[in-house]
C-alpha positions in Angstrom: 121.6 120.7 117.2 118.7 122.4 115.4 119.0 126.0 116.4 115.7 127.2 114.8 112.2 127.3 116.2 109.7 127.4 113.4 106.5 128.3 115.2 105.4 130.6 118.0 101.9 130.1 119.3 100.7 133.6 119.9 97.7 133.8 117.5 95.1 135.8 119.5 92.0 137.1 117.9 90.1 138.8 120.7 90.7 140.5 124.1 88.4 138.2 125.9 86.7 135.0 124.7 84.0 132.7 126.1 85.5 129.6 127.7 84.1 126.5 129.5 85.9 126.0 132.8 84.1 123.0 134.2 84.1 119.7 132.4 82.2 117.6 134.9 78.8 118.7 136.1 77.0 121.7 134.7 79.2 123.7 132.3 80.1 127.1 133.4 80.8 129.8 130.8 83.5 132.3 131.7 85.8 134.7 129.8 89.5 134.8 129.3 91.4 138.0 129.2 94.7 139.5 128.3 94.8 141.1 131.8 95.2 137.7 133.3 98.0 135.1 132.9 99.5 132.0 134.3 103.3 132.2 133.9 106.8 131.4 135.1 108.7 134.2 136.6 112.2 134.0 138.2 111.8 134.1 142.0 112.5 137.4 143.7 115.4 135.7 145.5 117.2 135.2 142.1 118.6 138.7 142.4 121.3 138.3 139.7 118.8 137.0 137.2 116.5 139.9 137.8 119.4 142.3 137.7 120.8 141.0 134.3 117.4 140.7 132.7 116.4 144.2 133.9 119.7 145.6 132.6 119.1 144.1 129.2 115.5 145.3 129.1 116.5 148.9 130.0 119.3 148.9 127.5 116.8 147.6 124.8 114.2 150.3 125.9 111.6 147.6 126.5 108.1 149.1 126.3 106.8 146.4 128.7 109.5 147.1 131.3 106.9 148.4 133.9 103.9 146.3 132.9 105.5 142.9 132.7 108.0 141.1 135.0 110.5 138.9 133.2 108.3 135.9 132.4 107.3 133.0 130.2 103.6 132.7 129.6 102.1 129.3 130.2 98.4 130.1 129.8 97.7 133.5 128.2 95.2 134.9 127.9 93.7 133.3 131.0 90.4 133.2 132.8 88.9 136.5 133.7 88.4 136.0 137.5 88.0 139.7 138.3 84.6 141.4 138.5 83.9 145.1 137.9 85.9 147.3 140.3 88.7 144.7 140.2 87.0 142.6 142.9 87.7 138.9 142.8 85.0 136.4 141.7 86.0 134.3 144.7 84.3 131.1 143.6 85.9 131.3 140.1 89.3 132.3 141.5 89.2 129.3 143.9 88.2 126.9 141.1 91.1 128.2 138.9 93.7 127.9 141.7 92.5 124.4 142.7 92.8 123.2 139.1 96.3 124.8 138.8 97.4 123.2 142.0 96.2 119.8 140.9 98.7 120.1 138.0 101.6 121.5 139.9 101.3 118.8 142.7 102.6 116.3 140.1 105.5 118.5 138.9 108.7 118.8 140.8 111.0 121.9 140.8 113.4 122.2 137.9 116.3 124.4 136.7 115.9 127.1 134.1 119.0 128.2 132.1 119.1 131.5 130.3 121.7 131.0 127.5 120.2 131.7 124.2 118.6 134.7 122.5 116.2 134.6 119.6 114.3 137.0 117.3 111.2 136.9 115.2 109.3 139.3 113.0 109.5 140.9 109.6 109.6 144.3 107.9 107.1 145.9 110.2 107.8 144.4 113.6 110.5 142.6 115.5 110.8 140.9 118.9 113.9 139.9 120.8 113.5 137.2 123.4 115.4 134.8 125.7 114.9 131.1 125.5 114.3 129.5 129.0 115.9 126.1 128.7 114.6 123.8 131.4 115.8 120.5 132.9 116.0 118.4 136.1 119.4 118.6 137.7 119.5 114.8 138.3 118.6 114.1 134.6 120.9 116.5 132.7 124.2 116.0 131.0 125.9 119.3 130.0 126.4 119.4 126.2 123.5 117.0 125.6 120.8 118.9 123.7 118.5 115.9 123.2 115.9 117.5 125.4 115.9 120.8 123.5 112.5 121.8 122.4 110.7 118.6 123.0 108.3 117.3 125.7 111.2 116.1 127.9 111.8 119.7 129.0 109.9 120.1 132.3 108.6 123.7 131.4 107.1 122.3 128.2 105.6 119.4 130.1 104.2 121.7 132.7 102.5 123.9 130.1 101.0 120.8 128.4 99.5 119.6 131.6 98.2 123.0 132.4 96.6 123.3 129.0 95.0 119.9 129.5 93.4 121.3 132.7 92.2 124.4 130.8 91.7 123.1 127.3 90.2 126.3 126.0 93.3 128.3 127.1 95.2 126.9 124.1 96.6 130.1 122.7 100.2 129.1 123.5 99.9 126.1 121.2 97.8 127.5 118.4 100.5 127.2 115.8 101.3 123.5 114.9 100.1 122.5 118.3 103.4 123.3 119.8 104.5 125.3 122.8 107.8 127.2 122.4 108.8 128.9 125.7 110.2 132.4 125.5 110.8 135.5 127.6 110.3 138.7 125.7 113.1 141.2 126.2 111.8 144.0 123.9 109.8 145.0 120.8 111.4 146.6 117.8 110.4 148.4 114.7 111.4 145.5 112.5 113.4 142.2 112.4 116.6 144.0 111.3 116.5 146.2 114.4 115.8 143.1 116.6 118.8 141.3 115.1 121.1 144.3 115.8 119.9 144.6 119.4 120.4 140.8 119.8 124.1 141.2 118.9 124.4 144.1 121.5 123.1 141.9 124.3 125.1 138.9 123.2 128.3 141.0 123.6 128.0 140.9 127.4 125.4 138.3 128.3 126.7 135.4 130.4 124.6 132.2 131.0 122.5 132.3 134.2 120.3 129.7 135.9 117.6 129.7 138.5 115.3 127.1 140.1 111.6 127.2 139.3 109.7 126.2 142.4 106.4 127.8 141.7 104.2 129.3 139.0 102.3 132.6 139.2 98.7 133.7 138.6 98.9 137.4 137.6 96.5 140.1 136.7 96.7 143.8 135.9 94.2 146.7 136.1 93.8 149.3 133.5 95.9 150.3 130.5 98.7 151.7 132.7 98.6 148.9 135.2 101.3 146.4 136.2 100.9 142.6 136.4 100.8 141.6 140.1 100.6 138.4 141.9 97.1 137.0 142.9 98.4 133.5 143.6 101.6 131.5 143.9 101.2 127.8 143.1 104.0 125.6 144.4 105.5 122.8 142.3 105.5 119.3 144.0 102.6 120.2 146.4 99.1 121.4 146.3 100.0 124.6 148.2 98.5 127.8 147.0 99.3 131.2 148.4 96.7 133.9 147.5 97.0 137.6 147.7 94.2 140.1 148.1 94.9 142.8 147.1 97.4 141.5 144.5 101.1 141.6 145.5 103.7 143.4 143.3 107.0 141.7 142.6 109.6 143.2 144.9 112.1 143.6 142.0 109.7 145.5 139.8 109.7 149.3 139.4 107.2 151.2 141.6 106.3 153.7 138.8 106.4 153.8 135.0 109.3 156.0 134.1 108.9 158.6 131.3 111.0 156.6 128.8 109.0 153.5 129.4 105.7 155.3 128.9 107.0 156.9 125.7 108.2 153.5 124.3 104.8 151.9 125.2 102.9 154.6 123.5 105.1 154.4 120.4 104.5 150.6 120.3 100.8 151.1 120.6 100.8 153.6 117.7 102.6 151.0 115.5 100.1 148.4 116.4 97.2 150.7 115.7 98.6 151.5 112.3 99.0 147.8 111.5 95.6 147.2 112.9 94.0 149.8 110.6 95.7 148.1 107.6 95.0 144.5 108.7 91.7 144.7 110.6 90.0 146.3 113.6 92.0 146.4 116.9 90.3 145.3 120.1 89.2 148.1 122.4 91.6 148.9 125.2 90.7 147.0 128.4 87.6 145.6 126.8 86.3 142.0 126.8 84.5 142.4 123.5 85.6 140.1 120.7 87.1 142.5 118.2 88.8 141.2 115.1 92.4 142.0 114.6 95.5 140.6 113.0 97.3 137.6 114.5 99.1 139.3 117.4 98.7 139.2 121.2 99.0 142.0 123.8 102.7 141.6 123.8 102.8 142.2 120.0 103.9 138.7 119.2 103.1 136.9 116.0 103.6 133.3 114.8 106.6 134.5 112.8 109.9 133.3 114.4 113.4 133.7 113.3 116.9 132.6 114.1 117.5 131.2 117.6 121.2 131.2 118.1 123.3 129.6 120.8 125.0 132.2 122.9 128.5 131.0 123.5 
């Protein structure tokens, strides 16, 4: 089995960019923002999965522990469907959720296995992440890795169908036109530190699975905000459950602890230093197109290293 992923599609150049949402009829220009995402998140009912991932992220001092739930982005950045004052643009929100539901109606629930850890980065940054291997229970033979990192994996198929519905939200496939699913566990000073922390987690991690029955439309407000649920879109149906105001995940922390804030500020300082060397960073919580180096809000780049089977 090839245990290496060579590309990670996270090449973002602006906080918000103009997008065309409608393909039929008059074209409607909208913006996409890093405060909005469509993603996969373990269900709140998967308590053990949340517990183990949270334990790992706390041990690793993850700067995103309060801001982000454990997740794999599918369309990020996504459409900016919030107006000033964080009120919904109801027409745009409805159009987005309808298009998402049209995709999920033709996808059935699938299993996600959390078995492998990976790292990427270099001398000035490092990221440790979990690979969410996906498969249908009735079409899976244990030990057969033929579906690994190809379009037979349902999570990869789902992302491709979503991107077809929102062709301008293509950031997850910008490198080599390929989507490589990952769940970020933490950010490190460099790749060497990420590799060391990877070994620490592998020392106690045991494989876990959960069933993905829905995807989530999330948004956050402000620099210190947390990503919360504005819609749940079920797989296998056209059912959409919307939340106004947004609904927090029940397993997420209620406040940002001091250590999380400290780590987040340190990560921001490192990014700003890199930004000054490599270009101008985008303004915080702004939708202006501000040049910066190839990195998204989670600090991820196209560099990817060493995905190793956790046995």
